[in-house]
C-alpha positions as CSV (number, residue, x, y, z in Angstrom):
1,M,193.9,106.6,145.3
2,S,193.5,103.0,144.1
3,H,190.7,100.6,143.7
4,G,190.8,96.9,142.8
5,H,188.1,95.3,140.8
6,H,187.8,91.6,140.2
7,D,185.5,89.8,137.9
8,R,185.4,86.1,137.0
9,H,182.9,84.0,135.1
10,H,182.9,80.4,136.1
11,H,183.1,77.8,133.2
12,D,182.4,74.1,133.6
13,H,185.4,72.7,131.8
14,A,184.0,69.1,131.6
15,P,180.2,69.2,131.9
16,Q,178.8,66.3,133.7
17,T,177.1,65.1,130.5
18,Y,180.6,64.4,129.1
19,N,181.9,62.3,132.0
20,R,180.3,59.3,130.3
21,A,181.9,60.2,127.0
22,F,185.3,60.3,128.6
23,A,184.7,56.9,130.3
24,I,183.4,55.2,127.2
25,S,186.2,56.6,125.0
26,A,188.9,55.5,127.4
27,A,187.5,52.0,127.8
28,L,187.1,51.5,124.1
29,N,190.5,52.8,123.3
30,L,192.1,50.6,126.0
31,G,190.4,47.5,124.4
32,I,191.7,48.5,121.0
33,V,195.2,48.9,122.4
34,I,195.2,45.4,123.8
35,L,194.0,44.0,120.4
36,Q,196.6,46.0,118.5
37,V,199.5,44.9,120.7
38,V,198.5,41.2,120.6
39,Y,198.0,41.1,116.8
40,G,200.9,43.5,116.2
41,I,203.2,41.0,117.9
42,L,201.6,37.9,116.4
43,G,201.3,39.5,113.0
44,N,204.8,41.1,113.2
45,S,203.4,44.5,112.3
46,L,205.3,47.5,113.5
47,A,202.8,49.9,112.0
48,L,200.1,48.3,114.1
49,L,202.3,48.5,117.2
50,A,203.0,52.2,116.4
51,D,199.2,52.8,116.2
52,A,198.8,50.9,119.5
53,G,201.4,53.1,121.2
54,H,199.5,56.2,119.9
55,N,196.1,54.8,121.1
56,L,197.6,54.0,124.5
57,T,198.7,57.7,124.9
58,D,195.1,58.5,123.9
59,V,193.9,56.5,126.9
60,F,196.3,58.4,129.1
61,S,195.3,61.7,127.5
62,L,191.6,61.1,128.0
63,L,192.2,60.0,131.6
64,L,194.5,63.0,132.3
65,A,192.1,65.4,130.6
66,W,189.2,63.9,132.5
67,G,191.0,64.0,135.8
68,A,192.4,67.5,135.3
69,S,188.9,68.8,134.4
70,Q,187.5,67.3,137.6
71,L,190.4,68.9,139.6
72,G,189.7,72.2,137.8
73,Q,186.2,72.3,139.3
74,R,187.4,72.2,142.9
75,P,186.9,75.4,144.8
76,P,189.8,77.6,145.8
77,T,191.5,77.0,149.1
78,Q,193.7,79.1,151.3
79,R,196.7,77.3,149.9
80,Y,195.5,77.1,146.3
81,T,193.8,80.4,145.8
82,Y,193.0,79.8,142.1
83,G,191.9,76.2,142.8
84,L,193.5,73.5,140.7
85,R,192.6,74.8,137.3
86,R,196.2,74.7,136.2
87,S,196.2,70.9,136.3
88,S,194.8,70.9,132.8
89,I,197.9,72.7,131.5
90,L,200.2,70.2,133.3
91,A,198.2,67.3,131.9
92,A,198.7,68.6,128.3
93,L,202.4,69.0,128.9
94,V,202.8,65.5,130.3
95,N,200.8,64.0,127.4
96,A,203.0,65.8,124.8
97,V,206.3,64.6,126.5
98,L,205.1,61.0,126.8
99,L,203.9,60.8,123.2
100,L,207.2,62.2,121.8
101,L,209.2,59.7,123.8
102,M,207.1,56.8,122.6
103,M,207.3,58.0,119.0
104,G,211.1,58.1,119.3
105,A,211.2,54.5,120.3
106,I,208.9,53.5,117.4
107,A,210.9,55.4,114.9
108,W,214.1,53.7,116.1
109,E,212.7,50.3,115.6
110,A,211.2,51.2,112.2
111,I,214.6,52.4,110.9
112,H,216.1,49.1,112.1
113,R,213.4,47.1,110.3
114,L,213.9,49.0,107.1
115,G,217.3,47.2,106.8
116,N,215.8,43.9,107.7
117,P,212.1,43.8,106.9
118,S,210.0,40.9,108.2
119,P,206.8,39.4,106.8
120,I,203.5,40.5,108.5
121,A,200.1,38.8,108.8
122,E,198.2,41.3,106.7
123,V,194.6,40.1,107.2
124,P,194.5,40.1,111.0
125,V,196.4,43.5,111.0
126,M,193.7,45.0,108.7
127,I,190.9,43.6,110.8
128,V,192.3,45.1,114.0
129,A,193.1,48.4,112.3
130,L,189.5,48.6,110.9
131,L,188.2,48.1,114.4
132,A,190.4,50.9,115.6
133,I,188.9,53.2,112.9
134,A,185.4,52.3,114.1
135,V,186.3,52.9,117.8
136,N,188.1,56.2,117.3
137,G,185.5,57.5,114.9
138,G,182.7,56.6,117.2
139,S,184.6,58.0,120.2
140,A,185.1,61.3,118.3
141,L,181.4,61.6,117.7
142,L,180.8,61.5,121.5
143,F,182.6,64.9,121.7
144,H,181.2,66.3,118.4
145,S,178.4,68.4,120.0
146,G,180.6,70.0,122.6
147,R,183.7,70.8,120.5
148,S,182.7,74.4,119.7
149,Q,182.1,75.3,123.4
150,D,185.0,73.7,125.2
151,L,188.6,73.6,124.1
152,N,189.3,70.3,125.9
153,L,186.4,68.7,124.2
154,R,187.5,70.0,120.9
155,G,191.0,68.6,121.5
156,A,189.6,65.2,122.3
157,F,187.4,65.3,119.2
158,L,190.3,66.2,116.9
159,H,192.7,63.8,118.5
160,L,190.4,60.8,118.2
161,L,189.5,61.8,114.6
162,T,193.2,61.9,113.7
163,D,193.6,58.5,115.2
164,A,191.0,57.1,112.9
165,F,192.9,58.4,109.9
166,V,196.2,57.0,111.3
167,S,194.6,53.6,111.6
168,L,193.4,54.0,108.0
169,G,197.1,54.3,107.1
170,V,197.8,51.0,108.8
171,V,195.0,49.4,106.7
172,L,196.5,50.8,103.5
173,S,200.0,49.6,104.3
174,A,198.7,46.1,105.0
175,I,196.8,46.1,101.7
176,A,199.9,47.3,99.8
177,S,202.0,44.6,101.4
178,L,199.4,41.9,100.7
179,L,199.2,42.9,97.0
180,T,202.9,43.4,96.3
181,G,204.7,41.3,98.8
182,W,207.0,44.2,99.6
183,R,207.8,43.9,103.3
184,W,209.1,47.4,103.7
185,F,205.6,49.0,103.4
186,D,205.0,48.3,107.1
187,P,208.1,50.1,108.6
188,V,207.7,52.9,106.1
189,M,204.1,53.4,107.1
190,S,205.3,53.3,110.8
191,L,207.7,56.2,110.0
192,V,204.9,58.1,108.2
193,I,202.6,57.7,111.3
194,V,205.4,58.8,113.6
195,V,206.0,62.0,111.5
196,I,202.2,62.8,111.5
197,I,202.0,62.4,115.2
198,V,205.2,64.3,116.0
199,V,204.1,67.3,113.9
200,G,200.8,67.5,115.8
201,T,202.4,66.8,119.2
202,W,205.2,69.4,118.7
203,E,202.5,72.1,118.5
204,L,200.9,70.7,121.6
205,L,204.2,70.7,123.4
206,Q,204.9,74.3,122.5
207,D,201.4,75.5,123.5
208,S,201.5,73.7,126.8
209,L,205.0,74.9,127.6
210,N,203.9,78.5,126.8
211,L,200.9,78.3,129.1
212,A,203.0,76.5,131.9
213,L,205.4,79.5,131.7
214,D,202.6,82.0,132.0
215,G,202.8,83.0,128.4
216,V,200.0,84.9,126.8
217,P,197.6,82.4,125.0
218,E,198.1,82.3,121.3
219,S,194.6,83.3,120.7
220,I,195.1,86.7,122.4
221,E,197.1,89.6,121.0
222,P,198.6,91.5,124.0
223,L,199.0,94.8,122.1
224,A,195.4,94.7,121.1
225,V,194.3,94.3,124.7
226,R,196.6,97.2,125.9
227,T,195.3,99.4,123.1
228,Y,191.7,98.6,124.0
229,L,192.3,99.5,127.6
230,Q,194.0,102.7,126.7
231,E,191.1,103.8,124.5
232,Q,188.6,103.6,127.4
233,P,187.2,107.0,128.5
234,G,189.3,108.6,131.2
235,V,192.2,106.2,130.9
236,Q,195.5,108.1,130.6
237,E,197.9,105.2,130.9
238,V,198.0,101.4,131.3
239,H,200.8,99.6,133.0
240,D,201.6,96.4,134.9
241,L,199.5,94.5,132.4
242,H,199.7,90.7,132.7
243,I,197.8,88.1,130.7
244,W,198.1,84.4,131.4
245,A,196.2,81.1,131.3
246,M,194.6,79.9,134.5
247,S,193.8,76.6,132.6
248,T,193.5,75.4,129.1
249,T,190.1,77.1,128.9
250,E,190.4,80.2,131.2
251,T,192.5,83.3,130.8
252,A,193.3,85.9,133.5
253,L,194.3,89.5,133.3
254,T,195.6,92.1,135.8
255,A,196.4,95.7,135.0
256,H,196.8,99.2,136.5
257,L,194.7,101.9,134.9
258,V,195.8,105.6,135.4
259,M,192.7,107.7,135.5
260,P,193.4,111.3,136.7
261,D,189.8,112.2,137.1
262,G,189.4,109.5,139.8
263,H,187.5,106.3,140.2
264,P,185.1,105.8,137.4
265,G,182.6,103.7,139.3
266,D,181.7,100.1,139.5
267,R,179.5,100.1,136.5
268,F,182.5,101.2,134.3
269,L,184.7,98.4,135.7
270,T,182.0,95.7,135.4
271,E,181.2,96.6,131.8
272,L,184.9,96.7,131.0
273,C,185.4,93.3,132.4
274,H,182.5,91.9,130.5
275,S,183.8,93.5,127.2
276,L,187.2,91.9,127.8
277,Q,185.6,88.6,128.0
278,D,183.4,89.2,124.9
279,K,186.2,90.6,122.7
280,F,189.3,88.6,123.9
281,G,188.0,85.7,125.8
282,I,189.5,86.9,129.1
283,E,187.2,85.7,131.9
284,H,189.1,86.5,135.1
285,T,190.0,90.3,135.2
286,T,191.5,92.3,138.1
287,L,192.0,96.0,137.6
288,Q,193.6,98.6,139.9
289,I,192.7,102.3,139.5
290,E,195.3,105.0,140.1
291,I,195.1,108.8,139.6
292,G,198.8,109.2,138.8
293,H,199.7,111.5,141.7
294,P,203.4,112.6,141.1
295,N,204.2,112.3,144.8
296,Y,203.1,108.6,144.9
297,P,204.3,107.0,141.7
298,C,203.5,103.3,141.1
299,N,206.7,101.2,141.5
300,L,205.3,98.8,138.8
301,A,204.9,101.5,136.1
302,S,207.9,100.3,134.1
303,D,207.3,97.4,131.7
304,A,210.6,96.0,132.8
305,Q,209.4,95.7,136.4
306,V,207.5,92.7,137.5
């Protein structure tokens, strides 16, 4: 005897009220990138160019996150039975790879300049960096109210807030160079910026790779989920348990529950699905009930079998 139960709670990954926030943030950051590139070249500031590279990836990140969130809201089709929710994971992975490649290029140039530092135009560099602080700080505020409800909005908020502090580092290096005349401040600050960004991006790369490979999200402990299912009344055994991310904000679970007394009823299953969401953040649950008849063993009972 078997019974499948499916429960899903729909979440609006990018509420329509934040579409304007995405658009404004992307436009403002693109404007700052243009200013930073122009004055970074004219002022001979690698730190400013490094920050411009980072802000450019922010524009791509915002556009990718925005586009992926829109794709994630499309309904399922016969070909894509889960819809296109997974596009948010791919967007995060692409963002991480692009950012690491760009930081590698900046680090290479900074190391080269350490051996042959060049003068920079400190005042224009400081002015542009201060504008970047204002733009990134203001953009972060657009996502402030939604950061606790949506992981994508929280990521955008933290990323933009970090950028504001990185731009502050550019301002400080320009001030130090202006006061001391030491030209090596700019390439050194560039390397500091690269290290800060790479550290944060490496975690993003690991998390996005984990989700892309159907790994269990870091916020969920698989053993705790298995134990919770096994402790349910009438459940003798749990097998074929799988937990994976459908998107950067939704988690799915499938499992077989062996219940010798027979099917527990739809109320039991519905309440269990709701409790899995409340306790573990698992929104999309599919359960199969088995009575464990010895003549009809489940061929997926072994943990080694997929």
